[in-house]
N, C-alpha and C positions, 0 to 999 in steps of 0.2 A: 504494500500500500504506500509506504513512504517513497519507494522508487517511482511509483506512478505519479504522485503529487509533485515530486521533484522534476520529473520529465515534463509535466504539464506547466509548471512555472517557467521552465526554460523556454518552452515553445510559445508562451503567451505574448512576449514582446513582438513576435513576428506575425501575429494574427491581425488582419485588417478588420476594421469596425464598419458595419453597415449602419447608416443613420439617415434621418431626415434633416435636410439643411434648415437653417434659420430662414425667415421670410426675407425676400429680396425683390428688387425692382429690375426689370430688364432694361439695360442701357444700350445694347448693341446686339444685332443678329447678323451672322455671316453664314452664307451657304455657297456651295460650289455646284455648278451645273453638271459636272461629270462624276460626282460622288454623292452618296446618300449620307452626307455629313453636314451637321449644323453646329456652329460655335455660337455660344451665347455669353455675352459679358453682362455681369450683374453688379449691383451695388447693394450692400447690406443695409437694412433699415435700423439696425442697432449695432452695438459694438461686438455682438456675438458673431463668430464665424465658424467655419468647419475645421475639424481636426484632420489634416491631411498634409502629405508632403507635396501634393500637386498644387498648381496655381489655384487659389481658392475663390476666384471671382470670374473665371472663364470656364464654361462648361461645354463638354463635347457630347453630342448625341449622334449615334450612328444608327440610322434607320435600317430596317431589314430590306426595304425596297423603296422605289420612288414614291409609291403611294404613302408609305409611312413617313417619308421625308416631308411630303406635302402636309400631312396632318401635324407633324411636329412644328413645321414652319408656321402654319396657320395658327396654331395654338399660341406660339410665342409672339407672333405678330399681333394677335388679339390682346394678349397681356400687355404688350408694349404700348399699343395705341390707346387702350382703355386705362392704362396706369394701374393695372392689377398687380397684386403681389404673387410671386411664384415661390415654390419650394421644389427642391430636387432630392431624390433618393440617391445616395451615393455610398460607395465603399472607400474608406480612406486608403490612400496609396494606390488606387487604381487609376493611374495616369494615362492620358491619351496623347494625341499628337501635340507637340510643343508643350508638354507637361501640363496640359489642361486636365480638369477633373472630369472623368467619364460618368455619364448617367444614362439611364434608360427610362426613368419615371419622372414626369413633370406634373406638378399640381398647381392649379390656380387657386389662390386663397384670398380671402377678403381681410 
């Protein structure tokens, strides 16, 4: 039992954490015509931020296909134009292109 606990404690620092981000506003949306990739720049509404080694205000969403990319872009554009608050589900240290924070779940919140 002691060996198991010791092994678990050694492994814990390497485990990434999945969490919901704090509330943010969308400040910029970038997409590429030849890829199903969307980059979103955000600003935090409080001093709270995410715990990750990745860039913590630039988010990367890779859609499964062009229709998914359209849905992601449409949702983010709606949030941007309406001034809605967004949250992203993320795993710490799951960095994408240019050290951005990867996500696949976006929530519009009030």
